[in-house]
C-alpha positions, -999 to 999 in steps of 0.1 A, spaced: 168 174 274 139 179 250 114 185 279 138 211 294 141 230 261 104 229 256 99 242 291 123 271 285 106 280 252 72 280 269 85 302 297 101 326 272 69 328 251 48 333 283 70 362 294 68 378 259 30 374 259 29 391 293 51 420 281 29 425 251 -3 425 271 11 451 295 24 474 268 -3 500 260 -5 521 228 -22 554 232 -28 581 205 -27 615 222 -46 640 199 -49 677 205 -64 707 188 -35 730 180 -55 759 165 -46 794 178 -70 795 208 -55 764 222 -20 776 231 -26 777 268 -41 743 269 -13 729 247 13 743 271 -6 727 300 -9 693 282 28 695 275 36 698 312 11 671 322 18 643 297 47 630 318 21 620 344 6 595 320 39 576 318 44 577 356 9 566 364 13 533 345 48 525 356 35 497 379 12 483 352 35 481 322 48 503 295 31 530 275 38 540 239 23 574 229 18 589 195 11 627 193 -14 638 167 -24 674 162 -40 697 137 -37 735 132 -42 761 105 -26 768 72 10 776 66 15 761 32 -15 738 38 -46 752 22 -69 728 41 -49 730 73 -21 708 87 -28 675 105 3 656 116 13 625 136 46 620 155 65 587 158 56 565 187 73 577 219 80 555 249 92 582 273 79 616 285 112 633 276 109 626 239 71 634 238 78 667 256 105 675 231 81 669 202 53 689 218 76 719 227 85 723 190 49 730 179 32 764 179 -6 767 177 -19 784 145 -54 797 136 -75 773 116 -105 750 116 -110 717 134 -99 684 117 -113 658 140 -124 636 111 -88 633 99 -77 624 135 -102 596 136 -92 583 102 -55 584 111 -62 564 143 -80 537 123 -50 534 99 -27 530 129 -50 504 144 -50 484 111 -12 482 114 -10 473 151 -32 473 181 -41 507 195 -56 506 230 -72 541 230 -74 575 214 -76 605 237 -86 638 222 -84 672 239 -103 702 224 -130 728 229 -145 732 194 -160 713 165 -166 731 132 -172 699 113 -208 687 109 -220 656 127 -225 639 94 -189 643 85 -177 626 117 -202 597 121 -186 575 95 -149 578 106 -161 573 142 -181 542 133 -151 528 113 -128 534 144 -153 516 166 -152 486 142 -114 482 149 -120 484 187 -103 517 194 -123 536 221 -121 574 219 -120 595 250 -132 630 241 -120 655 267 -139 687 262 -127 720 275 -156 743 283 -194 739 281 -204 744 245 -236 722 242 -232 716 204 -197 705 209 -207 682 237 -234 665 216 -209 657 189 -182 646 213 -206 623 231 -217 608 198 -181 600 188 -175 584 223 -206 564 220 -198 550 185 -163 540 196 -173 526 230 -153 553 247 -162 582 270 -168 619 270 -157 642 299 -156 679 304 -130 700 322 -130 737 329 -108 761 311 -74 764 328 -82 735 352 -49 716 349 -58 693 378 -90 681 361 -72 674 328 -43 657 346 -67 633 363 -84 624 331 -52 619 312 -39 596 339 -71 576 339 -70 571 301 -33 560 303 -42 534 329 -71 522 307 -47 520 277 -23 499 296 -44 478 319 -80 480 306 -112 484 326 -99 461 354 -70 485 361 -92 515 359 -117 499 384 -90 497 410 -87 535 412 -108 560 431 -98 593 417 -124 615 400 -110 610 365 -112 572 367 -147 573 382 -159 595 354 -145 573 327 -155 540 343 -191 551 347 -194 554 309 -173 523 300 -194 499 320 
């Protein structure tokens, strides 16, 4: 009887370990300043694809993080949602937010991600934006700290600003993540990249390597 009980316990623990291993946690961060409304609306429509893409790999929990300009916040507002395990609830959260003029707060996003990772494993942070008003020096330390807790950052840059690209690439390098550009209004490009990051967050490099779409190839080339 004892052996039977031990066997059942071992099986239960193995199943739970497999469930944990296949449950990804992804922080989905976006610039919500005034110029970003179109991309915000696009991302709101596309985020459901992240959940669908990983359905065969496991489960995905997503936390929305965004920053925008003042309205009772002299230095700007930077907020994080609860963790969502379905596209319906994440869409509802995103739909309630309106972009407002303000400055970038990428350092606060990175610091928040580190705090979350200290509480429980975060598989990846994906950031979508087109600007960076913060200096490189302000961003280096929080990016380095995030790298130390093993949270790769995927910096998805809209547009072709060279200064922004240099800073985004540096953040990706320090966290062992990746930087990719997509063109303004190119929903298909952004969708491919978001799906690829979701696959990585749930199944790691091995899962990403099994894909042949452009987004996966772009990310994989930098992660290896």
